[in-house]
Backbone bond lengths (Angstrom), bond angles and torsions (degrees), N, CA, C in turn:
res aa  C-N    CA-C-N  psi(-1)  N-CA   C-N-CA  omega(-1)  CA-C   N-CA-C  phi
1 X - - - 1.452 - - 1.530 110.69 -
2 X 1.356 116.50 -42.48 1.458 119.62 179.38 1.522 110.60 -62.42
3 X 1.335 115.53 -40.19 1.458 120.07 -179.29 1.533 110.24 -62.18
4 X 1.317 116.57 -39.74 1.459 121.11 179.02 1.524 110.43 -64.71
5 X 1.322 117.06 -43.67 1.461 121.19 178.90 1.525 110.96 -62.15
6 X 1.327 115.92 -42.37 1.465 120.25 178.91 1.521 110.02 -64.03
7 X 1.334 117.08 -42.30 1.458 120.75 -179.20 1.532 110.97 -65.16
8 X 1.330 117.05 -39.30 1.463 120.67 177.89 1.528 109.61 -65.03
9 X 1.327 116.73 -44.42 1.463 120.74 178.76 1.526 110.86 -61.90
10 X 1.327 116.40 -41.63 1.459 119.86 178.14 1.524 111.04 -62.70
11 X 1.305 116.58 -39.88 1.464 120.54 178.42 1.517 111.89 -63.17
12 X 1.320 116.00 -41.24 1.460 120.48 179.58 1.527 110.35 -65.43
13 X 1.328 116.16 -45.92 1.467 119.80 -179.68 1.523 110.55 -64.07
14 X 1.334 116.42 -43.56 1.461 120.23 179.61 1.515 111.17 -61.64
15 X 1.317 116.75 -43.76 1.464 119.06 179.83 1.519 111.28 -66.66
16 X 1.337 117.38 -32.85 1.467 118.73 177.77 1.519 110.84 -66.97
17 X 1.346 117.00 -34.80 1.462 119.91 175.64 1.527 110.02 -63.07
18 X 1.310 116.56 -39.95 1.456 120.68 -177.66 1.518 112.15 -70.61
19 X 1.328 117.11 -29.45 1.457 120.80 -176.22 1.522 113.40 -90.01
20 X 1.315 117.87 -1.98 1.455 120.10 -179.66 1.515 110.25 -66.65
21 X 1.274 115.52 169.27 1.447 122.94 -178.26 1.524 110.95 -44.48
22 X 1.319 116.22 111.35 1.464 120.36 -175.39 1.520 112.41 -67.02
23 X 1.327 117.72 -18.44 1.457 119.84 176.58 1.525 111.38 -65.69
24 X 1.335 116.34 -22.79 1.461 120.81 179.83 1.519 112.50 -91.71
25 X 1.329 117.01 2.90 1.462 121.08 -176.29 1.518 108.68 -69.92
26 X 1.277 116.06 90.52 1.457 122.74 179.92 1.503 109.35 -136.30
27 X 1.280 114.56 -154.94 1.457 120.82 -176.25 1.530 112.39 -59.92
28 X 1.322 117.78 -39.49 1.467 120.56 -178.45 1.523 110.63 -65.89
29 X 1.317 116.99 -48.81 1.458 121.07 -179.37 1.522 111.19 -64.90
30 X 1.327 116.82 -43.12 1.467 120.33 177.87 1.520 111.11 -57.82
31 X 1.314 115.55 -41.04 1.460 119.64 -179.16 1.525 110.99 -67.70
32 X 1.324 117.23 -39.78 1.462 120.14 177.38 1.524 110.96 -62.63
33 X 1.300 117.01 -42.08 1.463 120.81 178.95 1.519 109.79 -63.01
34 X 1.323 117.14 -42.09 1.465 121.52 178.46 1.529 110.85 -61.84
35 X 1.326 116.95 -41.22 1.460 119.83 178.75 1.523 111.12 -66.32
36 X 1.331 117.40 -38.59 1.468 120.69 176.45 1.526 110.41 -61.04
37 X 1.325 116.41 -41.57 1.465 120.49 179.28 1.522 110.58 -63.39
38 X 1.324 117.10 -39.57 1.471 120.47 179.02 1.527 110.96 -64.17
39 X 1.317 116.99 -40.38 1.459 120.36 178.24 1.527 109.63 -64.73
40 X 1.319 116.36 -47.17 1.465 121.23 179.19 1.528 110.76 -58.77
41 X 1.321 116.74 -45.69 1.467 121.22 179.59 1.528 110.35 -61.98
42 X 1.323 116.87 -37.36 1.462 120.58 179.10 1.514 112.54 -65.32
43 X 1.327 116.97 -37.22 1.468 121.24 177.50 1.524 109.74 -68.21
44 X 1.325 116.16 -46.99 1.463 120.96 -177.85 1.527 110.97 -62.21
45 X 1.336 116.89 -41.52 1.464 120.81 -176.99 1.532 112.84 -79.61
46 X 1.320 116.80 -12.68 1.454 120.05 -178.76 1.521 113.25 88.71
47 X 1.322 117.49 5.13 1.465 120.63 178.79 1.525 111.63 -73.83
48 X 1.330 116.49 -22.92 1.459 121.65 179.45 1.520 110.17 -118.62
49 X 1.325 115.85 136.18 1.462 120.00 172.37 1.522 107.78 -80.01
50 X 1.320 115.96 168.32 1.464 120.59 178.32 1.524 110.31 -61.35
51 X 1.308 116.41 -38.51 1.469 120.45 179.94 1.524 111.39 -66.82
52 X 1.328 116.86 -43.29 1.463 120.71 178.24 1.531 110.18 -61.96
53 X 1.319 116.30 -43.25 1.462 120.39 179.40 1.522 110.66 -62.88
54 X 1.318 117.01 -39.14 1.466 120.47 179.87 1.527 110.90 -63.48
55 X 1.319 117.02 -40.59 1.471 121.25 178.29 1.533 109.95 -63.59
56 X 1.322 116.38 -44.83 1.456 120.76 -179.88 1.528 111.18 -66.50
57 X 1.324 117.21 -37.51 1.463 121.22 177.75 1.526 110.67 -64.88
58 X 1.325 116.68 -39.25 1.464 120.37 178.10 1.530 109.67 -60.78
59 X 1.314 116.24 -42.08 1.461 120.54 178.14 1.534 110.78 -63.35
60 X 1.335 116.70 -39.52 1.462 120.46 178.41 1.534 111.32 -65.62
61 X 1.319 116.79 -38.04 1.470 119.85 177.12 1.527 110.53 -64.18
62 X 1.326 116.22 -39.62 1.463 120.87 177.12 1.534 110.14 -60.70
63 X 1.330 116.74 -44.80 1.459 120.82 178.48 1.526 111.13 -62.40
64 X 1.323 116.58 -39.42 1.463 120.80 179.59 1.521 110.66 -64.59
65 X 1.331 116.89 -43.70 1.465 119.90 178.35 1.528 110.60 -63.12
66 X 1.330 116.36 -40.84 1.463 119.69 179.30 1.535 110.06 -64.48
67 X 1.327 117.12 -41.15 1.463 120.67 179.41 1.532 110.07 -61.13
68 X 1.312 116.87 -43.43 1.464 120.17 178.60 1.529 111.06 -63.24
69 X 1.333 115.55 -38.36 1.464 120.57 179.70 1.534 111.27 -64.44
70 X 1.337 116.53 -46.44 1.458 118.54 -176.18 1.523 112.53 -72.67
71 X 1.327 117.20 -22.66 1.465 120.39 178.32 1.527 111.96 -93.10
72 X 1.338 118.20 -0.30 1.459 120.74 -175.33 1.525 112.82 -61.18
73 X 1.322 117.18 -28.06 1.465 119.78 178.41 1.530 112.22 -92.08
74 X 1.322 117.34 1.70 1.452 121.69 177.13 1.516 114.64 84.91
75 X 1.320 116.92 0.53 1.465 121.17 -179.28 1.520 110.07 -132.71
76 X 1.314 114.76 156.36 1.458 121.42 178.79 1.524 108.03 -124.58
77 X 1.340 115.94 110.99 1.456 119.37 -179.73 1.527 109.53 -75.78
78 X 1.322 118.17 159.07 1.466 120.49 177.52 1.537 112.58 -57.65
79 X 1.329 116.34 -36.28 1.460 120.07 178.26 1.517 112.58 -66.43
80 X 1.339 115.46 -42.45 1.463 120.03 178.35 1.525 110.55 -64.65
81 X 1.313 116.44 -41.93 1.466 120.47 178.95 1.526 110.57 -62.83
82 X 1.323 116.95 -43.46 1.469 120.73 179.98 1.519 111.02 -63.58
83 X 1.343 116.87 -42.42 1.464 120.05 179.13 1.524 111.13 -64.43
84 X 1.327 116.30 -41.21 1.471 120.06 179.42 1.519 110.71 -63.42
85 X 1.332 116.86 -44.38 1.458 119.73 178.73 1.537 110.99 -63.51
86 X 1.318 116.80 -38.60 1.460 120.79 177.94 1.527 110.53 -62.69
87 X 1.321 117.33 -43.45 1.462 121.10 178.70 1.529 110.97 -66.38
88 X 1.329 116.70 -37.70 1.458 119.25 177.33 1.531 111.36 -67.85
89 X 1.331 117.42 -35.87 1.463 120.71 175.45 1.530 110.63 -59.99
90 X 1.333 115.82 -44.51 1.467 120.59 179.05 1.525 110.77 -63.66
91 X 1.330 116.84 -43.16 1.465 120.73 179.58 1.525 110.57 -62.50
92 X 1.310 116.65 -40.98 1.458 120.65 178.61 1.524 111.01 -62.40
93 X 1.317 116.26 -42.05 1.467 120.95 177.40 1.523 110.92 -62.79
94 X 1.330 116.45 -41.50 1.471 120.32 178.83 1.530 110.93 -62.67
95 X 1.335 116.48 -41.47 1.465 120.19 178.62 1.521 109.58 -61.74
96 X 1.317 117.04 -47.70 1.467 121.12 -178.63 1.533 110.54 -59.74
97 X 1.334 116.55 -48.04 1.469 120.02 -177.43 1.525 111.95 -62.81
98 X 1.317 117.47 -42.02 1.467 119.96 -179.69 1.529 111.76 -69.50
99 X 1.329 117.21 -33.35 1.458 120.26 178.62 1.524 111.97 -72.71
100 X 1.322 117.75 -21.36 1.467 121.29 -175.25 1.525 113.03 -115.79
101 X 1.316 118.09 25.23 1.463 120.04 -177.26 1.536 113.44 -98.31
102 X 1.305 119.08 1.48 1.465 124.58 176.60 1.521 114.73 63.45
103 X 1.319 118.91 14.85 1.472 120.27 178.63 1.520 110.56 -76.03
104 X 1.310 118.18 -41.10 1.458 121.72 -174.36 1.527 112.47 -75.72
105 X 1.288 117.31 -18.38 1.477 119.15 -175.11 1.491 112.74 -85.99
């Protein structure tokens, strides 16, 4: 039952990423969608527990809020872009580590 709830939540979050302002559909958004897919795949394959997925989803929500904040003025400064990429790098590392920690198996 928990797995089903997590999968439904992942689907909702993933679809919300897809429905966001299409003008912003660039490298940052593509990367967020890819990370969501990795989390979803980890839940389906059993590599991630429900708790691990929830932690990773929280991080993705934080990234989404930050992306909305930096785009609120309609422009993306080089500093904002660098910070966003740095945060996405960290999130990607967290996803990889949680998927390969042998807890869910």
